[in-house]
C-alpha positions in Angstrom: 39.8 2.6 6.2 36.4 1.7 3.3 35.4 -1.8 3.7 33.8 -3.7 1.1 30.7 -4.7 4.0 28.2 -1.9 5.5 26.7 -3.2 8.7 22.8 -2.5 9.3 20.9 -0.8 12.4 18.6 0.4 11.7 15.8 2.8 13.9 12.7 1.3 15.0 14.5 -2.2 15.8 15.8 -2.7 19.6 19.2 -1.0 20.3 21.9 -2.4 22.2 21.8 -6.4 21.2 25.3 -7.0 20.0 25.4 -7.0 16.3 24.2 -5.9 13.3 20.4 -7.0 11.9 22.2 -7.4 7.9 25.4 -6.6 6.2 25.7 -5.5 2.4 28.3 -6.3 -0.1 29.0 -3.8 -2.2 28.7 -2.3 -5.1 25.1 -3.2 -4.9 25.1 -7.0 -3.5 24.4 -9.3 -1.4 22.2 -8.7 1.7 22.7 -11.4 5.0 20.6 -10.5 7.6 21.3 -11.5 11.3 18.5 -13.9 12.4 16.1 -11.7 13.1 14.2 -12.4 16.6 9.9 -11.2 17.8 11.3 -8.2 19.5 9.9 -5.4 20.5 11.3 -1.8 20.3 12.8 -2.1 23.7 14.4 -5.8 23.0 12.0 -7.7 25.1 10.7 -11.2 23.2 7.4 -10.6 22.4 4.4 -13.0 23.2 6.3 -16.2 25.1 4.4 -18.9 24.2 3.0 -17.9 20.8 4.8 -19.3 18.1 2.9 -17.6 15.1 2.4 -14.2 17.3 6.6 -14.3 17.5 6.7 -16.1 14.1 4.8 -12.4 12.9 6.7 -10.0 14.8 10.1 -11.9 13.6 9.1 -11.3 9.6 7.6 -7.3 10.2 11.4 -7.1 11.7 13.3 -9.0 9.2 11.3 -6.5 6.8 12.7 -3.5 8.5 16.1 -4.8 8.3 15.6 -5.4 4.8 14.0 -2.0 4.0 17.8 -0.3 6.1 19.3 -2.2 3.5 17.7 -1.2 0.6 15.7 -4.5 -0.2 12.5 -5.8 0.5 10.7 -9.6 1.7 10.9 -9.9 -2.2 14.6 -9.5 -2.9 15.2 -12.2 -0.8 16.9 -15.3 -2.2 17.3 -17.9 0.6 16.0 -18.1 4.2 16.6 -20.2 7.1 13.8 -20.3 9.6 14.3 -21.9 13.0 11.4 -23.0 15.3 11.4 -23.9 19.4 9.4 -27.1 18.7 8.7 -30.4 20.4 6.9 -31.3 17.2 5.7 -30.7 14.2 2.7 -28.2 14.8 4.6 -26.1 15.6 7.1 -25.8 12.8 4.6 -26.0 10.9 2.3 -22.8 12.3 5.7 -20.6 12.3 6.4 -21.7 8.7 2.8 -20.5 7.4 3.1 -17.2 9.1 6.7 -16.3 7.4 5.5 -17.4 3.9 2.7 -15.7 4.3 5.0 -12.5 4.8 6.3 -14.0 1.2 3.6 -13.9 -0.4 3.5 -15.3 -3.9 7.4 -14.9 -2.9 8.6 -18.5 -2.8 12.1 -18.1 -2.4 14.2 -21.1 -1.1 14.0 -21.6 2.2 15.1 -24.4 5.3 12.9 -25.1 8.2 14.6 -26.4 11.3 13.2 -27.6 15.0 16.0 -26.9 17.6 16.1 -26.9 21.5 16.7 -23.5 22.1 17.5 -20.1 20.9 19.3 -17.4 22.5 17.0 -15.4 24.6 14.4 -16.6 26.9 11.0 -17.3 26.2 12.1 -17.2 21.8 10.6 -19.7 19.6 11.1 -18.3 16.3 14.1 -17.1 14.3 14.5 -16.1 10.6 17.8 -15.2 8.4 17.5 -14.5 5.1 20.1 -13.4 2.0 19.0 -10.8 0.0 20.2 -9.4 -3.2 20.2 -5.4 -3.8 20.1 -4.4 -7.0 20.3 -0.9 -6.7 22.9 1.8 -5.0 21.3 2.9 -2.0 22.2 6.4 -3.8 20.6 5.5 -6.8 17.2 4.7 -4.9 15.8 7.9 -6.1 16.1 6.6 -9.5 14.6 3.2 -9.4 
């Protein structure tokens, strides 16, 4: 049965995690990502205890999920950034890495300090909503 939503599970991101990395609406519509996490290719958390390193891997994973959805970071309309933080310094450290990944594209974002996240040792998670302006099969024509 045809559906108006494609679930995206790109190669290069951990397999078997129990959810899709993104969902794309049709035609050429909104892309909703799962919370990107600081997971390596085997599904293990990288850099336990290092907020900045986890934020960097999280953004790399988010970019991979967006690319597999025919988008990029510059197509993001909004993000929510979750950081396990005992104080604001951890929030700020993660925020600087996230903002640097977006460059001049300063889409609206919400930064949230939380007590814990879904994986042991996970300190950062970023979810995004992006707008895909072309259908996947139109990508060759731009």
